[in-house]
One Martini backbone bead per residue (centre of mass of N, CA, C, O) as a GRO file, in nm:
protein
   85
    1MET     BB    1   6.269  14.946  13.545
    2LEU     BB    2   6.096  14.924  13.275
    3ASP     BB    3   5.975  14.679  13.063
    4ILE     BB    4   5.836  14.736  12.799
    5ARG     BB    5   5.589  14.612  12.672
    6PRO     BB    6   5.472  14.468  12.347
    7ASN     BB    7   5.156  14.487  12.452
    8CYS     BB    8   4.825  14.459  12.464
    9GLU     BB    9   4.629  14.298  12.701
   10TRP     BB   10   4.355  14.304  12.539
   11CYS     BB   11   4.432  14.294  12.197
   12ASP     BB   12   4.752  14.253  12.117
   13ARG     BB   13   4.884  14.498  12.035
   14ASP     BB   14   5.144  14.646  11.914
   15LEU     BB   15   5.411  14.805  12.138
   16PRO     BB   16   5.652  14.975  12.089
   17PRO     BB   17   5.887  15.165  12.256
   18ASP     BB   18   5.777  15.429  12.061
   19SER     BB   19   5.483  15.434  12.151
   20PRO     BB   20   5.217  15.673  12.192
   21ASP     BB   21   4.980  15.437  12.264
   22ALA     BB   22   5.091  15.371  12.536
   23ARG     BB   23   4.980  15.228  12.850
   24ILE     BB   24   5.006  15.268  13.217
   25CYS     BB   25   5.046  15.151  13.529
   26THR     BB   26   5.195  15.102  13.836
   27PHE     BB   27   5.231  14.778  13.732
   28GLU     BB   28   5.266  14.781  13.404
   29CYS     BB   29   5.026  14.769  13.272
   30THR     BB   30   4.934  14.718  12.924
   31TRP     BB   31   4.796  14.959  12.687
   32CYS     BB   32   4.602  15.084  12.461
   33SER     BB   33   4.435  15.369  12.397
   34ASP     BB   34   4.173  15.242  12.288
   35CYS     BB   35   4.112  15.032  12.524
   36ILE     BB   36   4.136  15.243  12.780
   37GLU     BB   37   4.022  15.551  12.629
   38GLY     BB   38   3.825  15.510  12.429
   39PRO     BB   39   3.498  15.547  12.323
   40ASP     BB   40   3.462  15.207  12.352
   41SER     BB   41   3.559  15.187  12.633
   42VAL     BB   42   3.516  15.015  12.948
   43HIS     BB   43   3.758  15.154  13.128
   44LYS     BB   44   3.807  15.470  13.142
   45GLY     BB   45   4.124  15.483  13.255
   46VAL     BB   46   4.109  15.196  13.402
   47CYS     BB   47   4.254  14.939  13.548
   48PRO     BB   48   4.144  14.603  13.541
   49ASN     BB   49   4.350  14.493  13.760
   50CYS     BB   50   4.380  14.750  13.996
   51GLY     BB   51   4.213  15.043  13.954
   52GLY     BB   52   4.401  15.235  13.830
   53ASN     BB   53   4.560  15.455  13.669
   54VAL     BB   54   4.636  15.579  13.334
   55VAL     BB   55   4.937  15.631  13.142
   56PRO     BB   56   5.174  15.730  12.958
   57ARG     BB   57   5.434  15.579  12.818
   58PRO     BB   58   5.745  15.588  12.816
   59ILE     BB   59   6.015  15.662  12.604
   60ARG     BB   60   6.273  15.483  12.502
   61PRO     BB   61   6.565  15.545  12.400
   62PRO     BB   62   6.727  15.397  12.146
   63ALA     BB   63   7.017  15.401  12.283
   64MET     BB   64   6.900  15.221  12.540
   65LEU     BB   65   6.807  14.938  12.416
   66GLU     BB   66   7.074  14.781  12.428
   67SER     BB   67   7.115  14.798  12.754
   68ALA     BB   68   6.772  14.831  12.775
   69PRO     BB   69   6.559  14.623  12.693
   70ALA     BB   70   6.275  14.524  12.593
   71SER     BB   71   6.026  14.333  12.629
   72THR     BB   72   5.894  13.998  12.501
   73GLU     BB   73   5.660  13.959  12.695
   74ARG     BB   74   5.341  13.850  12.667
   75VAL     BB   75   5.035  13.995  12.785
   76ILE     BB   76   4.712  13.851  12.883
   77HIS     BB   77   4.396  13.910  12.940
   78PRO     BB   78   4.142  13.688  13.029
   79ASP     BB   79   3.890  13.900  12.929
   80GLY     BB   80   3.995  13.946  12.659
   81PRO     BB   81   3.996  13.904  12.316
   82ALA     BB   82   4.282  13.764  12.299
   83ALA     BB   83   4.195  13.510  12.482
   84ARG     BB   84   3.964  13.406  12.257
   85ARG     BB   85   4.158  13.292  12.014
   0.00000   0.00000   0.00000
């Protein structure tokens, strides 16, 4: 089961479980669409952690969040702007 992490690892933007802007790689690294594939992104759709492709994160149905809650652990990439705050 996916962790459904709560934030973008690069900018620390909140990404709730129903966010259509969340992106993940095969290791569940989590990014917002702007940071990973936006016009100003240095990543160009490639995960900076593993080098793999990044795809839209599935949305967990709200009815399933009670029995399978999203993660609350925030992960921050050490080279991203959120780490420099």
